[in-house]
C-alpha positions, 0 to 999 in steps of 0.5 A: 101222871098229871105232870107227865101228860102236861110235860108231853103237851107243853114240850110237844107243842113248843117243839112242833112250833120250833121245827115247823119254823124250819120246815116252813122256810125250807119249803119256802126256799125250795129245799126238799124236807125228807123227815119232820120228827117230834122227838128223837130215837126209834120211830113210834109212828110215821106217815109219808105225804109227798116228799116228807115223812112225818114222825113221832119218835120215842124220846120227846126231848126235842125234834128235827127236820131232815133236809136233802143235802143237810149233811155236808158229807152226803152226796147230792146228785146233780138233779137233786141239787136245786132242792138241796139245803147245802146248795142254797145261798148262804142267806137262805140257809141262814133264814131257814135255821133262824126260823125255828127260834123266831117261830118260838118267839112269835108263838109267845106273842100269839099266846100272850095276845090270846090270854089278854084278848080272852081274859083281859089285861091283868091289873094288880088288885086295888086296895091295901090288903096285905098279901104276906108277912116276912118271918121275924119282921116288925110286922110280925112282931106288931101282930099283922097278918096276911089278909089284913086291910090297912085303913090308915097309918099315923092317922092318914088314910091309905087308899092304895099300896103306894100310900102304904109304902110312902108312909112307911118309908117316910117314918125314918125308923120311928114307930108307926101306928096302923089301923087295919081291918080284919074280919070286919073289925078295926084293929090298931097296932104299932110297928117300928120299921127297920132299914132293909135291903131291897132286892131285884128279881135276881137277888141283887141289892138295889136299894135300902129303905125302912120297911115293916116286912109286909107285901101287897096281895099278889092277886090280880083282876082282869080288865077287858082289852081291845084287840090292839091293846091285847096285841101290844100287851102280848108283844110287851110281855114277850119282850119282858121275858126275852130280857129276863131270860138273857139277863138270867143267863148273864147273872148265872155267868156273873154268879149272882144267880147260883147255877143250882137254880138251873132246871131240866126236864124233870123240873119242867114236868113238875112246873107244867103239872102245877100250872095245869092244876092252877088253870088255863091262864097259868098254863098258857103263861108258862107255855109262853115263858117256856117258848121264849126260853126255848127261842132265846137259848137256841140262839146262843152261839154254841155249835149244834144249836141254831145260834152256832149254825147262824154264826158259821153262816155269818162267817161264811158270808163275810169270808165268801167261803165256809170254814174248813170241814175239819174246823166245823167238825171240831166245833160240832164236837165241842158243842155236843160236849157242852150240851151234853155236860149241861144236860147232865148238870140240869138232870143232877139239879132236878134229882137233888131237888127231889131228894132234898124235898123228900 
């Protein structure tokens, strides 16, 4: 139940932000908005204010803004043409469509800015506490444990994790003597570093070095930040997630990251529930990350997605006329096929994960 509630809150918020971007720019450019819906399918609740009916629909896996003249087959009377989406200049249509993904990216900046302004900037925990021990590693053979604090290596004091990494790398595979603090007692032990592969976040080997098989504590502390510092950190965090999202897709195409890692609504619901249990900061980080994902993926040049429409409007601007209606319809059908296939695939991945864990 917690996962379901978290899923509805997180996805509903992100869909609202996305559709509000379309809605706001449509209003800004004088396009009449007929419907603003959170969700698809049958109407659960609706109320009309002015020209717009605001809806909550049955299936919460998306949303939409319906505008006058949005459907090219729709006949728009002469009196309605000034308020019609299709009758606006191509650059206005471009920005109305772009506003949805752009608002998701801007919202991520706002979320991260709020985290850093309220909680402070995250800083790795100082010191030399061991966070984890790799299975069947030299560290495990030497009797080291998570939570041990490394005091010295080969008689040289270690003030921070940089000292630990430097001294182990410098051993060139020769045994090293470590003195660690465990439950208030100092313990000396010897381990022999092994040459191991260093992998990046995508699992690619980027280096080889001598290691014991220990990693630093993942705990962080939060240092108070000024408003400008929090804003810059929010922009940087958003940019980092934009880069990782794009590179993640590239690595899937290159088959560096297996396609089985892709997740759908079930995985999002599970993760949202876990982050809510972990606290508001974790949930807010997750919302920011998901907002970046939603914004970037919607910009992909796939027909039916915002990015596909932007490509068509760009071609229209270059050619000084839109593509033929039949060509656009075929592209839309192709886009629906691709999107439908992807949805089936990620649902399959989600179900396989549940079964394998069960």
